N, C-alpha and C positions, 0 to 999 in steps of 0.2 A: 505820728502814727495813729490811725483810727481803727477801731474795731466795731464790727456789727454783730448782733447775735439775732438768730432766727431759730424757730423751731421747724424742723423739716422732717417729712416721711423719708425712709430708706428701706432697702430690701437687703437682707443678709443672709449668711448661712450659719446655722446653729449645728454645733457638732459635740458629741460626747455620749458616754454611757452606752456605746454602741448604736447610737441613733444619729441621724442627719436630716435636716429639713431646711427649707428656705423659710425665711420669717419676715414679718413686717416690723420695722422699727420707727420710734419716734426719738429724735434726738436734738439736742440744742447744739447748732453749729455757730462757732465763732470764727469770723473771717477777718484777718488783720491786713490793713491797707498801709502802704507808705505814701506819703504826701497825697496828691490828688489822683492816684492810680485807680483804675477801674478794676484791675485784677488783684486778687488777694495775694499777698506774699506768704501767707500761712494760713491753714485752716486747722482748727481743732474741735473735737466733738465732747460733749459732756451729757450727762443725764440721758443716757441711751436706754430706752425701755422697749422691751419686746411687746407689742401690742396685740398679737394673736396668740391664742391658747394652743396647748397640746397636751398629750397624755404621757410625755416622757417621764421617767422615773427621777426621783430626787438624786443629786449627785453634781459632778463637775462637768462643765461645759465650755466651749470656746465659741464666741460670736465673732464672725468676720464679716466686715462691711466697708466698702470705699477704701480697701487697702489697710484697713485697721483691724487689730485683734483685741478682744476683751475677754478676760477669763471671768466665768460666772459659776455660780452654785445654784441649783434649784433647791429650794427648801421651802416647804409649806405651800407648795403649788406657785411660788414666785421665783423669778431669776434675780439674784443679788450679785453685786460685783464683788469678786474674791480680793481680799486684801492681803 
């Protein structure tokens, strides 16, 4: 099995604290391939960063993109992954 990684631009929906908006994201996409297949058998994302700004209040948010959901907290003007 082989894996490729690339940084990709994406669009998503950010929701929370009574607000909602579309946003631009930059993420690292890892695609896993079996043998010599040209189609990935699995795709995973990491390091998902919202690259456009907003005036949303600090608090808890959900970022949805490409069928994935990530829970975030906005603190100090930045979105951080909730753990």
